[in-house]
C-alpha positions as CSV (number, residue, x, y, z in Angstrom):
1,M,-8.8,12.6,3.7
2,S,-7.6,12.8,0.2
3,Q,-4.6,12.7,-2.1
4,V,-4.9,13.8,-5.8
5,G,-2.4,14.7,-8.5
6,R,0.7,12.5,-8.2
7,T,1.2,9.9,-10.9
8,K,3.3,7.0,-9.8
9,Y,4.3,4.7,-7.0
10,I,2.6,6.0,-4.0
11,M,1.9,4.3,-0.7
12,A,0.2,6.0,2.3
13,H,-1.0,5.1,5.8
14,Y,-3.2,7.3,7.9
15,D,-3.7,6.6,11.7
16,G,-5.8,8.9,13.8
17,H,-9.2,9.2,15.3
18,I,-12.7,10.1,13.8
19,Q,-15.4,11.9,15.8
20,L,-18.7,10.0,15.4
21,E,-22.0,10.5,17.0
22,E,-23.9,7.5,18.4
23,G,-25.5,5.6,15.6
24,T,-24.9,3.7,12.4
25,W,-22.5,5.1,9.8
26,E,-21.8,4.2,6.2
27,F,-18.2,4.5,4.9
28,G,-16.7,4.3,1.4
29,L,-13.4,4.7,-0.4
30,W,-12.6,6.1,-3.9
31,S,-9.3,5.2,-5.1
32,S,-7.2,4.3,-8.2
33,N,-5.5,1.2,-7.1
34,G,-5.9,-0.4,-3.6
35,S,-7.3,1.1,-0.4
36,L,-8.5,-0.2,2.9
37,L,-10.4,1.5,5.8
38,Y,-10.5,0.3,9.4
39,I,-12.4,1.7,12.3
40,E,-11.5,0.4,15.7
41,D,-9.3,-2.2,14.1
42,E,-12.2,-3.7,12.1
43,L,-12.0,-3.7,8.3
44,I,-14.9,-1.6,7.2
45,V,-14.2,-1.0,3.4
46,D,-12.1,-3.2,1.1
47,N,-11.2,-1.5,-2.1
48,D,-7.9,-3.3,-2.5
49,G,-6.1,-4.4,-5.7
50,K,-4.9,-2.9,-8.9
51,H,-7.8,-1.1,-10.7
52,E,-8.9,2.2,-12.3
53,K,-10.5,4.8,-10.1
54,R,-13.5,3.3,-8.4
55,E,-15.7,3.6,-5.3
56,V,-16.5,0.9,-2.9
57,R,-19.2,2.0,-0.4
58,G,-21.5,0.3,2.1
59,G,-19.0,-0.4,4.9
60,M,-21.1,0.0,8.0
61,F,-19.9,0.8,11.5
62,T,-22.2,1.4,14.5
63,A,-20.8,3.8,17.1
64,P,-22.3,2.7,20.5
65,K,-21.8,6.2,21.9
66,T,-20.7,9.7,20.8
67,G,-16.9,10.0,20.8
68,M,-13.6,9.4,19.1
69,Y,-12.9,6.1,17.3
70,K,-9.6,4.8,15.9
71,I,-9.4,5.2,12.1
72,H,-6.7,3.6,9.9
73,A,-6.5,3.9,6.1
74,E,-4.1,2.4,3.7
75,W,-3.7,3.3,0.0
76,F,-1.3,2.4,-2.8
77,H,-1.0,3.6,-6.4
78,N,0.9,2.1,-9.2
79,G,0.8,4.5,-12.2
80,G,-1.5,7.0,-14.0
81,P,-3.6,9.8,-12.4
82,A,-3.7,9.1,-8.6
83,S,-6.7,9.6,-6.4
84,F,-7.8,8.6,-2.9
85,Y,-10.5,9.8,-0.6
86,A,-12.9,8.4,2.1
87,S,-16.4,9.2,2.6
88,V,-19.0,8.9,5.4
89,G,-22.7,9.4,5.9
90,G,-25.5,8.5,8.3
91,G,-25.4,8.8,12.1
92,P,-28.3,10.0,14.2
93,D,-28.9,13.1,12.0
94,D,-28.6,11.1,8.7
95,I,-25.7,13.2,7.4
96,A,-25.4,13.1,3.7
97,Y,-22.8,10.7,2.4
98,A,-19.8,12.8,1.3
99,E,-15.9,13.1,1.7
100,I,-14.9,13.0,5.4
101,K,-14.5,16.5,6.6
102,Q,-11.2,17.5,8.3
103,E,-13.2,18.7,11.4
104,R,-14.0,15.0,12.1
105,L,-10.5,13.8,12.0
106,F,-7.8,14.0,14.7
């Protein structure tokens, strides 16, 4: 889930589902200006506010069983080089923390 290249006045919302295996997952957001990430309507990562590109990570979510979970992301950008992406790692196989792969998103 990413957006790179545009320079001014962007606001985006993403609603969908993410496939997670049973276990505990760490989430993070890289963005220039504000971004929020929710799983199952619970705020997991708060990288909100006007700021240069930065990452906030460490938002934890425990999937009680393998399956699809609601995911919602919000992002705004207010000038300069734009960037946004969400990352995940962990789970039962201790998957390396990296940008969320398209195959996980529905």
